[in-house]
C-alpha positions in Angstrom: -0.4 -40.6 31.2 2.8 -39.3 29.5 6.2 -38.2 30.4 5.9 -34.5 31.4 7.2 -31.8 29.1 6.5 -28.5 30.8 7.4 -24.9 30.9 10.6 -24.4 32.7 10.5 -20.6 32.9 9.0 -19.1 36.0 6.5 -16.3 35.8 5.8 -16.7 32.1 3.0 -14.1 31.9 4.9 -11.5 33.9 2.2 -11.3 36.6 4.5 -11.2 39.5 6.9 -8.2 40.1 9.1 -7.2 42.9 11.2 -4.0 43.1 10.3 -3.0 39.5 11.4 -6.2 37.9 9.6 -9.4 37.0 10.0 -12.3 39.4 12.0 -15.4 38.5 14.2 -13.9 35.7 18.0 -13.7 35.9 18.2 -10.0 35.2 16.7 -7.0 33.5 18.6 -3.9 32.2 17.2 -0.6 31.2 19.5 2.1 29.7 19.8 5.2 31.7 19.9 8.8 30.5 23.0 10.7 29.5 23.3 13.9 27.4 25.7 16.7 26.7 24.8 20.3 26.0 27.6 22.2 24.3 25.8 25.5 24.6 25.2 25.6 28.3 24.7 29.2 29.4 24.1 28.9 33.1 25.2 31.2 35.8 29.0 31.7 36.1 29.9 30.6 32.6 32.9 32.4 31.1 31.9 33.9 27.8 28.7 32.6 26.2 28.9 28.9 26.7 30.2 25.9 28.6 29.6 22.2 28.3 27.0 20.5 30.5 27.1 16.7 31.1 24.0 15.1 32.6 23.7 11.5 33.7 21.1 9.4 35.6 21.1 5.7 36.1 18.0 3.6 35.5 16.2 1.5 38.2 18.1 -1.6 36.8 21.3 -0.3 35.4 24.1 2.1 36.3 24.9 4.7 33.6 28.1 6.5 32.6 28.1 9.7 30.7 31.3 10.8 28.9 32.7 13.9 27.2 36.2 13.6 25.7 38.7 14.9 23.2 41.5 13.1 21.4 44.8 15.0 21.7 46.6 15.7 18.4 50.1 14.1 18.2 51.7 17.1 16.5 53.3 18.6 18.4 53.6 15.6 20.6 52.0 16.3 24.0 54.8 14.7 26.0 54.5 14.2 29.7 58.2 14.9 30.2 59.7 17.4 30.9 56.4 19.0 32.0 52.7 19.4 31.0 49.7 20.7 32.8 45.9 20.7 32.6 43.5 23.3 33.7 39.7 24.0 33.5 36.8 25.2 35.5 34.0 22.9 36.6 30.7 23.2 38.5 29.0 20.1 39.9 25.4 21.5 39.8 23.9 18.3 41.2 25.0 15.0 42.5 22.0 13.6 44.4 23.3 10.0 44.7 26.7 10.6 46.1 25.9 8.3 49.1 24.9 5.5 46.7 28.3 5.7 44.8 27.8 8.3 42.1 30.9 10.4 41.1 32.4 12.8 38.6 35.9 12.5 37.4 38.3 13.5 34.7 40.6 10.9 33.1 43.9 11.7 31.4 45.1 8.8 29.1 48.8 8.4 28.6 50.5 6.1 26.0 53.6 4.4 27.4 54.8 2.6 24.3 52.9 -0.7 24.1 51.2 0.0 27.4 49.1 2.8 28.9 48.6 4.7 32.1 45.6 6.7 33.3 45.5 9.5 35.8 42.0 10.0 37.3 41.0 13.1 39.2 37.8 12.6 41.2 35.9 15.9 41.2 32.7 14.9 43.1 32.1 11.8 45.2 31.3 10.4 48.7 31.5 6.6 48.9 33.6 6.1 45.8 37.1 5.1 46.9 39.2 3.4 44.1 42.7 2.0 44.7 45.7 2.7 42.6 47.2 0.0 40.5 49.9 -0.3 37.8 47.7 1.3 35.2 45.6 3.8 37.2 46.4 6.5 39.7 43.6 8.3 41.5 43.5 11.9 43.0 40.6 13.3 44.9 39.6 16.8 44.1 36.2 16.8 45.9 35.0 20.4 45.9 31.7 21.9 46.9 28.5 21.5 44.8 26.8 24.3 43.0 29.8 26.5 42.5 32.4 27.0 39.9 35.8 25.5 40.9 39.1 26.0 39.3 41.2 23.0 38.3 44.9 23.2 37.6 47.3 20.3 37.9 50.8 19.4 36.7 50.3 16.1 34.9 54.0 15.4 35.0 54.2 15.7 38.8 51.0 13.7 39.3 52.3 10.9 37.0 55.5 10.6 39.2 53.3 10.7 42.4 51.0 8.0 41.1 53.4 5.6 39.2 56.8 6.6 40.4 59.6 8.5 38.7 61.1 5.3 37.4 58.0 4.6 35.4 58.2 7.9 33.4 59.9 8.0 30.0 60.6 10.8 27.6 58.4 9.1 25.1 55.2 9.0 27.1 52.5 11.2 25.7 48.9 12.2 26.4 46.3 10.7 24.0 43.0 12.0 25.3 41.3 13.8 28.1 37.9 12.5 29.3 35.3 13.9 31.6 33.1 11.2 33.1 30.1 11.0 35.4 28.8 7.8 36.9 25.2 7.4 38.2 24.3 4.2 40.0 21.5 1.7 39.6 18.3 3.2 41.0 19.5 6.7 40.9 17.1 9.3 42.3 18.1 12.2 40.1 20.4 13.7 37.5 24.1 14.3 38.0 24.8 17.6 36.3 28.3 19.0 35.9 29.5 21.8 33.7 33.0 22.3 32.3 34.6 25.3 30.7 38.0 26.7 29.7 39.8 23.4 29.2 43.5 24.0 28.5 46.4 21.5 28.0 49.8 23.2 27.9 53.5 22.7 28.2 54.0 26.4 28.6 55.2 26.7 25.0 52.1 25.2 23.2 48.5 25.4 24.4 46.4 24.5 21.3 46.0 20.8 21.8 42.5 21.1 23.0 40.3 22.9 20.4 37.1 24.6 21.4 38.2 24.2 25.1 36.1 27.2 26.0 33.0 25.8 24.1 32.3 29.2 22.6 31.3 27.6 19.3 28.3 26.1 21.0 28.7 22.9 19.0 30.3 19.6 19.5 33.4 19.6 17.3 36.1 18.6 18.0 34.7 17.0 21.2 33.2 13.6 21.4 30.6 12.2 23.8 28.7 9.1 24.8 25.0 9.7 25.4 22.0 7.5 25.9 18.3 7.7 26.4 16.1 6.1 29.0 14.5 2.7 28.4 11.7 1.2 30.4 10.7 -2.4 31.4 7.3 -2.3 32.9 4.1 -4.3 33.2 1.4 -3.6 30.6 -2.3 -4.4 30.7 -2.2 -5.1 27.0 -1.8 -8.8 27.4 -2.7 -12.2 26.0 -2.3 -14.3 29.1 -3.4 -13.2 32.6 -3.6 -9.5 33.4 -0.2 -8.3 32.3 2.5 -8.5 29.7 6.1 -7.3 29.7 6.6 -3.9 28.0 10.1 -3.0 26.8 10.2 0.5 25.4 12.5 3.3 24.5 9.8 6.0 24.1 11.9 9.1 23.3 15.3 9.3 21.7 16.7 12.8 21.8 20.4 12.4 21.1 21.7 9.0 22.0 20.5 5.4 22.1 18.5 3.2 24.4 18.3 -0.5 25.2 16.1 -2.7 27.3 17.2 -6.3 28.0 15.5 -9.2 29.8 17.8 -12.2 30.5 16.9 -15.8 31.6 20.1 -17.8 32.2 20.4 -21.6 32.9 23.2 -23.6 34.3 26.1 -24.7 32.1 26.4 -27.6 32.1 22.8 -28.2 32.9 21.1 -26.2 30.2 18.3 -27.4 28.0 18.9 -29.8 25.1 17.0 -30.4 21.9 18.1 -33.8 20.4 15.0 -34.3 18.3 12.0 -32.5 16.8 9.4 -31.5 19.3 11.5 -32.1 22.3 12.1 -28.5 23.2 9.7 -25.7 22.1 10.0 -22.0 22.7 6.7 -20.2 22.9 6.1 -16.4 23.0 3.4 -13.9 22.3 4.8 -10.6 21.0 3.8 -7.2 19.6 6.3 -4.9 18.0 6.0 -1.2 17.0 8.5 1.4 15.9 8.7 4.6 13.9 9.8 3.6 10.4 10.1 7.2 9.1 12.7 8.0 11.8 15.4 5.8 10.4 18.2 3.7 11.9 18.4 1.9 14.3 15.2 0.6 15.7 14.6 -3.1 16.5 13.6 -5.8 18.8 14.8 -9.4 18.9 15.1 -12.7 20.7 18.6 -13.9 21.4 19.1 -17.6 22.1 22.6 -18.4 23.3 24.1 -21.9 22.9 27.3 -23.3 24.1 29.5 -26.4 24.2 33.0 -27.1 25.4 34.6 -25.2 22.6 32.5 -22.2 21.7 29.5 -19.9 22.2 26.8 -19.6 19.5 24.3 -16.8 19.2 21.0 -17.0 17.3 19.3 -13.7 16.7 15.6 -13.9 15.9 14.1 -10.5 15.0 10.6 -9.4 15.6 11.0 -6.2 13.5 13.4 -3.5 12.4 12.7 0.0 11.2 13.4 -0.9 7.6 12.3 -4.5 7.7 15.8 -5.6 6.9 18.0 -7.9 9.1 20.9 -5.8 10.5 23.5 -8.6 10.7 25.2 -11.2 8.6 25.5 -14.9 9.3 28.7 -16.4 10.5 29.8 -19.6 12.1 28.9 -18.3 15.6 26.1 -16.0 14.8 22.9 -16.6 12.8 20.1 -14.1 12.0 16.5 -14.9 11.3 13.3 -13.2 10.6 10.7 -15.0 12.7 7.2 -15.6 11.3 5.3 -12.3 11.6 8.5 -10.3 11.2 7.7 -6.7 10.4 4.1 -6.8 11.4 3.5 -3.8 13.6 1.1 -3.2 16.5 -0.5 -6.7 16.3 -0.1 -9.5 18.7 1.8 -12.4 17.1 2.5 -15.9 18.5 5.9 -17.6 18.1 6.2 -21.3 18.4 9.8 -22.3 17.7 11.2 -25.8 17.6 14.7 -25.4 19.0 15.9 -28.6 17.3 14.8 -27.3 13.9 16.6 -24.0 14.3 19.7 -25.6 15.9 20.0 -28.0 13.0 19.6 -25.2 10.4 22.2 -23.1 12.1 24.6 -26.0 12.6 24.5 -25.7 16.4 24.4 -29.4 17.1 25.9 -30.8 20.3 25.2 -27.6 22.2 22.9 -26.7 25.1 20.7 -23.7 25.4 22.0 -21.8 28.4 20.6 -18.2 28.0 17.6 -16.5 26.5 17.4 -12.7 26.1 14.8 -10.3 24.9 16.0 -7.0 23.4 14.5 -3.7 22.4 16.9 -1.1 20.9 16.5 2.4 19.6 19.0 5.1 18.4 16.8 7.0 15.9 16.3 10.6 16.9 12.6 11.2 17.5 11.7 7.5 17.3 9.7 5.3 19.7 10.2 1.6 20.0 7.7 -0.6 21.9 7.9 -4.3 22.3 5.3 -6.3 24.3 5.8 -9.9 25.4 3.6 -12.5 27.1 3.3 -16.2 27.6 7.1 -16.6 27.7 7.7 -20.3 27.9 10.3 -22.9 27.2 8.6 -26.3 27.0 10.9 -29.3 27.5 11.7 -32.1 29.8 12.2 -30.4 33.1 15.3 -32.3 33.9 17.0 -31.4 30.6 18.6 -34.7 29.7 16.4 -37.2 31.6 18.0 -40.2 30.0 21.6 -39.0 30.2 21.9 -39.5 26.4 23.9 -36.3 25.5 27.4 -37.7 25.1 29.2 -34.7 23.6 30.1 -33.2 27.0 32.6 -34.2 29.6 34.9 -32.5 32.0 36.7 -33.3 35.2 33.5 -32.7 37.2 30.8 -34.4 35.2 30.4 -36.3 31.9 26.8 -34.9 31.5 25.7 -31.9 29.5 22.4 -31.7 31.3 23.5 -32.3 34.9 25.9 -30.4 37.2 28.2 -31.9 39.8 27.0 -31.7 43.4 29.7 -33.9 44.9 32.5 -36.1 43.4 34.0 -35.9 40.0 34.1 -37.7 36.7 35.0 -41.3 37.5 32.7 -41.8 40.4 30.2 -39.9 38.3 30.2 -41.8 35.0 28.1 -42.4 31.9 27.3 -46.1 31.5 25.8 -48.1 28.7 24.1 -50.4 31.3 20.8 -48.5 30.8 17.2 -49.2 31.1 16.3 -47.3 27.9 18.3 -45.6 25.2 22.1 -45.8 25.1 23.3 -44.4 28.3 22.5 -44.0 32.0 24.1 -42.3 35.0 26.3 -44.4 37.3 27.1 -43.1 40.7 29.6 -45.5 42.3 31.7 -44.7 45.3 34.0 -46.7 47.6 35.6 -45.6 50.8 34.8 -42.2 52.2 33.3 -40.6 49.1 30.3 -39.0 47.6 29.0 -39.0 44.0 26.0 -36.7 43.2 24.7 -34.6 40.4 21.9 -32.0 40.4 19.7 -29.8 38.2 18.3 -26.5 39.1 14.7 -26.6 37.9 11.4 -24.8 37.8 8.8 -27.6 38.2 5.5 -26.6 39.7 4.2 -29.3 42.0 0.8 -30.5 40.8 -1.5 -32.9 42.8 -2.0 -35.1 39.8 1.7 -35.5 38.8 3.9 -38.5 39.7 7.6 -39.0 39.5 8.7 -41.6 37.0 12.4 -42.2 37.8 14.2 -45.4 37.1 17.0 -46.7 39.3 18.9 -49.8 40.0 20.9 -50.4 43.2 23.8 -52.7 42.6 25.8 -52.3 45.7 25.0 -51.0 49.2 27.3 -51.0 52.2 26.1 -52.1 55.6 27.2 -49.0 57.6 26.3 -45.4 56.9 26.2 -45.9 53.1 23.2 -44.6 51.3 21.8 -43.7 47.9 19.0 -41.2 47.6 16.9 -38.7 45.6 16.5 -35.3 47.1 13.9 -32.6 46.2 14.4 -29.0 47.2 11.3 -26.9 47.0 10.8 -23.1 46.6 9.6 -22.7 50.1 12.9 -24.0 51.5 11.7 -27.4 52.5 13.6 -30.6 51.4 12.3 -34.1 50.9 15.0 -36.9 50.7 13.9 -40.3 49.4 16.3 -43.0 50.6 16.6 -45.7 47.9 18.9 -47.8 50.0 21.1 -47.5 53.0 23.2 -49.5 55.4 21.9 -50.2 58.9 24.2 -47.6 60.3 22.6 -44.8 58.3 20.0 -43.1 60.6 19.2 -39.5 59.4 17.1 -37.4 61.6 14.1 -35.3 60.4 13.8 -31.6 61.3 11.3 -28.9 60.5 12.4 -28.3 57.0 14.2 -31.5 56.1 12.3 -34.8 56.0 13.5 -38.3 55.0 11.3 -40.9 53.3 12.1 -44.6 52.6 11.3 -45.2 49.0 9.3 -48.2 47.8 11.6 -51.1 46.9 14.0 -49.8 49.5 17.3 -51.7 49.5 16.3 -53.8 46.6 19.4 -54.6 44.6 20.1 -55.9 41.0 16.7 -54.9 39.6 15.4 -51.8 37.8 12.8 -50.1 39.9 10.5 -47.2 39.4 10.5 -44.3 41.7 6.9 -43.2 41.4 5.5 -40.9 44.1 2.9 -38.2 44.3 5.0 -35.3 45.6 2.0 -33.2 46.5 0.7 -35.9 48.9 4.2 -36.4 50.4 4.8 -32.7 50.8 1.5 -32.2 52.5 2.1 -35.1 54.8 5.6 -33.9 55.7 5.2 -30.1 55.8 1.5 -29.3 55.4 -0.2 -27.4 52.6 1.8 -25.0 50.5 0.5 -23.0 47.6 2.4 -22.2 44.4 5.1 -24.7 45.3 7.7 -25.7 42.8 10.8 -27.9 42.7 13.9 -25.7 42.3 16.6 -28.4 42.6 16.8 -32.1 42.3 19.8 -34.1 43.5 20.7 -37.8 43.0 23.4 -39.2 45.2 25.5 -42.1 46.3 27.6 -41.9 49.5 29.8 -44.5 51.2 31.8 -44.5 54.4 35.3 -46.0 54.9 35.5 -49.6 53.7 32.2 -49.7 52.0 30.9 -49.4 48.4 27.7 -48.0 47.0 26.7 -48.3 43.3 23.4 -46.9 42.0 22.4 -46.4 38.3 19.8 -43.8 37.3 17.9 -43.6 34.0 14.8 -41.9 32.5 14.3 -39.2 35.1 10.8 -38.1 34.2 7.7 -36.8 35.7 4.3 -38.1 34.7 1.6 -35.7 33.5 -1.7 -37.2 34.6 -3.9 -34.3 33.5 -5.1 -34.0 29.9 -5.7 -30.6 28.4 -9.0 -28.8 29.1 -11.2 -27.3 26.4 -12.9 -24.3 28.0 -15.1 -23.2 25.1 -15.7 -23.6 21.4 -17.4 -21.0 19.2 -17.7 -20.5 15.5 -18.7 -17.6 13.3 -20.8 -17.1 11.3 -23.3 -19.5 12.9 -25.1 -20.0 9.6 -22.5 -19.4 6.9 -23.2 -18.8 3.3 -21.7 -21.0 0.5 -19.1 -18.3 -0.1 -18.0 -17.9 3.5 -15.4 -19.8 5.5 -16.1 -20.4 9.2 -13.7 -19.3 11.9 -13.6 -21.7 14.9 -12.4 -20.2 18.1 -11.3 -22.5 20.9 -10.3 -21.5 24.4 -8.2 -24.3 25.9 -5.5 -24.7 28.5 -3.1 -27.2 30.1 -1.7 -26.1 33.4 1.1 -28.6 33.4 2.9 -29.1 30.1 1.1 -26.7 27.9 -0.8 -27.3 24.7 1.3 -28.8 21.9 -1.3 -29.1 19.1 -5.0 -28.2 18.7 -6.8 -29.6 15.7 -10.3 -28.8 14.4 -11.4 -32.0 12.6 -14.4 -31.4 10.3 -16.6 -33.7 8.2 -18.2 -32.3 5.0 -20.6 -35.2 4.3 -18.1 -37.3 2.5 -14.6 -37.0 4.2 -12.9 -36.0 7.4 -10.3 -33.2 7.3 -7.9 -32.0 10.1 -7.1 -28.3 10.5 -4.2 -27.3 12.8 -5.4 -24.4 14.8 -3.2 -21.3 15.2 -2.2 -20.1 18.7 -3.5 -16.5 18.8 -2.2 -15.9 22.2 -4.8 -16.8 24.8 -7.0 -18.7 22.3 -6.7 -20.9 19.2 -8.3 -20.3 15.8 -8.9 -22.5 12.8 -10.8 -21.7 9.6 -13.0 -24.3 7.9 -13.1 -23.6 4.1 -16.3 -22.5 2.4 -18.6 -25.4 1.5 -21.3 -25.9 -1.1 -24.9 -24.8 -0.3 -26.8 -27.3 1.7 -23.7 -29.0 3.1 -24.0 -29.9 6.8 -20.6 -29.6 8.4 -19.8 -31.4 11.6 -16.6 -30.7 13.6 -14.9 -31.5 16.8 -11.8 -30.3 18.6 -8.8 -32.5 19.5 -6.1 -31.1 21.9 -2.8 -32.7 22.7 -0.5 -31.4 25.4 3.3 -31.5 25.4 3.3 -34.7 27.4 1.2 -36.5 24.7 -2.1 -36.5 26.6 -5.2 -35.8 24.4 -8.6 -34.4 24.9 -11.4 -34.7 22.4 -14.3 -32.3 22.6 -17.1 -33.5 20.3 -19.9 -31.5 22.0 -21.0 -34.4 24.1 -21.1 -36.8 21.2 -23.4 -34.6 19.1 -20.5 -32.8 17.4 -20.6 -29.1 16.6 -22.4 -28.5 13.3 -23.9 -26.0 10.9 -25.6 -26.1 7.5 -24.5 -23.9 4.7 -27.0 -21.4 3.3 -27.3 -19.0 0.4 -28.3 -15.4 0.6 -27.1 -14.2 -2.9 -29.8 -13.4 -5.4 -29.8 -15.2 -8.7 -28.3 -13.4 -11.7 -31.2 -12.8 -14.2 -31.5 -11.1 -17.6 -33.7 -11.4 -20.7 -31.9 -12.3 -23.8 -35.1 -12.1 -25.9 -37.1 -10.1 -26.6 -35.2 -6.9 -26.4 -36.4 -3.8 -24.5 -39.2 -1.9 -26.3 -39.2 -4.4 -29.2 -42.4 -4.6 -31.3 -43.6 -8.2 -31.3 -46.4 -10.1 -33.0 -47.4 -13.7 -33.4 -45.4 -16.3 -31.6 -42.8 -14.6 -29.4 -39.8 -16.5 -27.8 -39.2 -15.4 -24.2 -35.6 -16.4 -23.5 -34.1 -15.8 -20.0 -30.6 -16.2 -18.7 -30.8 -17.3 -15.0 -27.7 -18.3 -13.0 -27.3 -19.0 -9.3 -23.9 -20.4 -8.3 -24.9 -20.9 -4.7 -27.9 -23.1 -4.3 -28.9 -23.2 -8.0 -32.1 -22.1 -9.7 -35.3 -23.8 -8.5 -37.8 -22.4 -10.9 -38.6 -19.5 -13.2 -42.0 -17.7 -13.5 -43.1 -15.6 -16.5 -45.7 -12.9 -15.9 -47.5 -10.7 -18.3 -48.4 -7.2 -17.1 -51.0 -5.3 -19.2 -51.3 -2.5 -16.7 -54.3 -3.9 -15.0 -53.5 -7.5 -14.3 -50.4 -9.6 -14.2 -51.2 -13.2 -14.7 -48.7 -16.0 -14.6 -48.2 -17.3 -18.1 -45.6 -20.0 -17.6 -43.5 -21.8 -14.9 -40.2 -23.4 -15.9 -38.0 -25.6 -13.8 -35.4 -26.8 -16.4 -32.8 -24.8 -18.2 -32.8 -23.3 -20.8 -35.5 -21.1 -19.4 -37.7 -20.1 -22.3 -41.4 -19.9 -23.4 -43.1 -19.2 -26.7 -45.8 -16.7 -26.1 -48.7 -16.2 -28.5 -48.9 -12.4 -28.7 -52.0 -12.7 -31.0 -53.9 -13.8 -27.9 -53.8 -10.4 -26.4 -54.9 -6.9 -27.5 -52.5 -4.7 -29.3 -50.6 -2.3 -27.0 -47.8 -2.1 -24.5 -46.9 -4.9 -22.1 -44.3 -5.7 -19.4 -43.0 -9.2 -19.3 -41.7 -10.0 -15.8 -39.5 -13.0 -15.0 -39.2 -14.1 -11.4 -36.3 -16.5 -10.6 -36.2 -18.3 -7.2 -33.2 -20.3 -6.1 -33.2 -23.4 -3.9 -32.6 -21.3 -0.8 -35.8 -19.3 -1.5 -33.9 -16.2 -2.6 -35.4 -14.5 -5.6 -34.6 -12.0 -8.2 -36.3 -10.8 -11.4 -36.0 -9.0 -14.7 -38.4 -7.2 -16.9 -38.7 -6.4 -20.6 -41.1 -3.9 -22.1 -42.7 -4.9 -25.5 -45.3 -3.5 -27.8 -47.7 -6.0 -29.4 -48.4 -4.9 -33.0 -50.1 -6.3 -36.1 -48.4 -5.8 -39.5 -49.9 -8.9 -41.2 -52.7 -8.3 -43.6 -55.8 -10.5 -43.6 -55.8 -13.6 -45.7 -58.4 -13.4 -48.4 -59.0 -16.3 -50.7 -59.8 -16.0 -54.4 -63.0 -17.6 -55.5 -63.1 -18.6 -59.2 -64.7 -16.3 -61.8 -68.3 -17.2 -62.6 -70.1 -17.4 -65.9 -73.8 -18.5 -66.3 -76.9 -17.9 -68.4 -79.6 -15.5 -67.5 -82.3 -17.3 -65.5 -80.0 -19.8 -63.9 -80.0 -19.7 -60.1 -77.8 -20.8 -57.2 -74.7 -19.0 -58.3 -72.9 -17.0 -55.6 -69.5 -15.6 -54.7 -68.1 -16.9 -51.3 -65.1 -15.2 -49.8 -63.5 -16.7 -46.7 -61.2 -14.0 -45.2 -59.2 -14.9 -42.1 -57.3 -12.6 -39.6 -56.7 -12.7 -35.8 -58.2 -9.2 -35.5 -61.1 -9.0 -38.2 -62.8 -5.6 -38.6 -64.8 -4.8 -41.8 -65.4 -5.4 -45.4 -66.7 -3.6 -48.6 -67.8 -5.2 -51.8 -67.6 -3.1 -55.0 -69.7 -3.9 -58.0 -68.2 -2.3 -60.9 -66.3 0.2 -58.7 -69.5 1.2 -56.8 -69.7 0.4 -53.1 -72.6 -1.9 -53.0 -72.2 -4.0 -49.9 -70.4 -3.3 -46.6 -70.4 -4.4 -43.0 -68.6 -5.7 -40.0 -66.4 -8.7 -40.4 -66.9 -10.1 -36.9 -64.6 -13.1 -36.8 -62.3 -15.2 -38.8 -64.9 -17.9 -39.0 -67.3 -15.8 -41.0 -67.8 -15.9 -44.8 -68.7 -13.0 -47.1 -71.1 -14.3 -49.8 -72.9 -12.5 -52.6 -75.8 -14.2 -54.4 -75.8 -13.7 -58.2 -79.4 -14.7 -59.0 -81.4 -12.1 -61.0 -78.3 -10.5 -62.5 -79.0 -9.1 -65.9 -77.0 -10.1 -69.0 -73.6 -8.5 -68.8 -70.1 -8.7 -67.2 -69.7 -7.6 -63.6 -66.6 -6.8 -61.5 -67.1 -7.9 -57.9 -64.3 -6.6 -55.7 -64.1 -7.5 -52.0 -61.9 -5.4 -49.7 -61.3 -6.7 -46.1 -59.4 -4.8 -43.3 -58.3 -5.8 -39.8 -58.1 -3.6 -36.7 -54.7 -2.0 -37.7 -55.8 -1.1 -41.2 -54.0 -4.0 -42.8 -56.1 -5.0 -45.8 -56.6 -7.5 -48.5 -58.5 -7.3 -51.9 -59.9 -9.8 -54.3 -61.9 -9.5 -57.5 -64.3 -12.0 -59.1 -65.5 -11.5 -62.7 -69.1 -12.5 -63.2 -70.4 -13.0 -66.7 -74.2 -13.3 -67.3 -75.1 -14.5 -70.8 -78.9 -14.4 -70.6 -81.6 -12.6 -68.7 -80.9 -12.3 -65.0 -82.8 -11.5 -61.8 -81.8 -9.1 -59.0 -79.3 -10.8 -56.7 -79.2 -10.7 -52.9 -76.1 -10.6 -50.6 -75.7 -12.8 -47.6 -72.9 -14.0 -45.2 -73.0 -17.7 -44.5 -71.6 -19.9 -41.7 -68.8 -22.2 -43.1 -70.7 -25.3 -42.0 -70.9 -26.7 -45.5 -73.4 -26.5 -48.4 -77.0 -25.7 -47.7 -76.4 -23.6 -44.6 -78.7 -20.6 -44.1 -77.1 -17.3 -45.2 -76.8 -14.6 -42.6 -77.5 -11.2 -44.0 -74.7 -8.7 -43.6 -76.5 -5.7 -44.8 -76.5 -4.1 -41.3 -73.1 -3.4 -39.9 -73.2 -3.9 -36.1 -71.6 -1.2 -34.0 -70.1 0.8 -36.8 -71.5 3.4 -39.2 -71.3 3.2 -42.9 -69.2 6.2 -43.1 -66.5 4.6 -40.9 -66.4 1.5 -43.0 -66.2 3.5 -46.2 -63.4 5.6 -44.7 -61.4 2.5 -43.7 -61.9 1.1 -47.2 -60.7 4.2 -48.9 -57.7 4.2 -46.7 -56.8 0.7 -47.5 -57.9 0.4 -51.1 -55.0 2.3 -52.5 -52.7 -0.1 -50.8 -54.3 -3.1 -52.4 -53.3 -4.6 -55.6 -56.2 -4.9 -58.0 -56.9 -8.0 -59.9 
């Protein structure tokens, strides 16, 4: 349980209204409507135009409309020896005469260093002013809705009103003013027209220019006009069903204002002696018309005061040009509050009064008034300001420990308490305190009373307790007494008697009950006054809903010959109810690695209000605390984006303004989520290039990046148009594979890479290549052969190799002699030389592959003796003695085709 700091402003969400105004506030003011038409052309007007003055008070404020002209001083319009004023007027409407509305004309006269005013009342009923040394009144109350002539001798009326002895030859007229007054709550417009205004001394009549208003424009006349402002409930709210709407929706020619005021006692205002002691909270939304120009604004005015001065702090929500309209001085400070200039969006203000007071230099002052303003004087502009959750959170008894020592007057030495009975002396500040430096000493002797009080707004809650400290040092034996008295909003009073003499015997009645406090009449010891007011109120008066304490009095009283001394300190209430977390939600429910998570918390504290709300989260290695932002009705915090696969756990910690805390950890399981990845990997082939011709060993090189969950594996597929087999799977960067393109047929292929990240998200890339063969077969060069006729066993053995063998031709002395298919790289081409006749022979072998790449080799055979007819065979390269395979028949290809291929290739070959 903590000492209660609570909202001390009644009706903070503006739910309760009576008579067009929010309950519980000191006052509201809405500007009324006034306007002047210099081109009025109604019935009975002389010439073309007259001037029309219109006025209507608002529901909360009376309104005055004025039309005047300043009189030139040359020639000097002297009252003496004689000067007169004439005009025509028509009171078209005066619907609120019985509520005090009136129309009048004022003639201002300068009398040296002083002034006199003659006032002629043209239309009225209940208005009955009294003459004084400065003002003389004359009733000219003529009928409505008709033109009436007005002609008076100012000189004569001056003498009648102020006396002949008051008139001097130097007195002169400075201005003439037409004025209409419309009361608060006016039901309709006052409308009065004026025409043909003439001031003359019979020799000069031109002091009032455009007195017949025939120009149809203002000059040289002047006027005061205003536009209607409204203070209403709005259903656009953040707390409860309503908010406060302050608006000046239309400005036609003047200016409008709307003002809400909450005023506290002085002394007895609210103090802020340290950070966090007094917090002002407010939800607000501002809107204006920037293009319309000056002046449009809305602001919060905090007024402070001490014994020597008043101090104003202007905190602006917005202005039409986003510039502060004032300059700082000793007694006035201007601020842009957080969110200044943001339009049409609910904002939340949480303002530590101590912090702002310190910055402004307003130390040793008390906050005694809070005002909300909306102002508009821009033609065609609209200003709207919405307010909700209007709270001042502090110790409800202002200075519960009597520590503020900067104030003292003849009535009380306390800045936070007001005298009820007695005066400074019997009411004193003492250093004989329980805590802190000072306490309140109420000591009286003889027939005397000493008491101080505070007006308060403290809702009575069934879980709250009082926590007052008191020490009774002296108590008389007769009717002396010391007590604590609570006055409630329903008119009932509870008086707790701390001590009394035996002769004190108060009597209960229906609305006033006495209770003997615990430790009654205990002297010399500090005691706690700890009671549950709800229980005591219900026992004394029965159940009462929406009850609050509106005044607390502490008192010592003594009769003749007796003395009472009681010291009070630390006058607190105890908040026994911790904040309540209503709901916790977060979005997205499954965030990606690049997404932050918005945590939304609905929480409330009916007593002191929420001071802080934290979202504490754990990212697998450390805990972090995020202060949540009050969004007006709910709180929001944002957990930063986390790495893929991170499981984040979080909980909500709420502390109220009395220091009580609630931890919502989802029943011990904590709220949690695991970070995912839905972004495809970034994939591209770096080799080979698109449409590249490849052969042999081809490097497949792939760039694959996934910044979220990372690459799990890469698959390479080969698409030949009919099948797409997997040729390689790689799990380690760099992602590459050497592909043997000689293992496939010549032609076009698509190589496809599929990249899968650790979240199972995949992406791919392709590259189209053409497999070609530009490498000629490899044909060895057997040695030339020379032997004698009749010798046997000699042969030529060629061993050609190629990945795609096709055919061969053997020329003997340039004549195609042998040809056939060359079926595989493992085959030999052999020619037996037995039975050759004596001579020299040129054996030339030509081999070609499937892409007409060829190779040629020539072996010279010399036979020196008789020879026999040779045979030609192909042999298996299994070593000597293997059986030769005849190659005389070419499988699957005609002789003509082989010959054709040879003749295509042969010119490309280099002869030996």
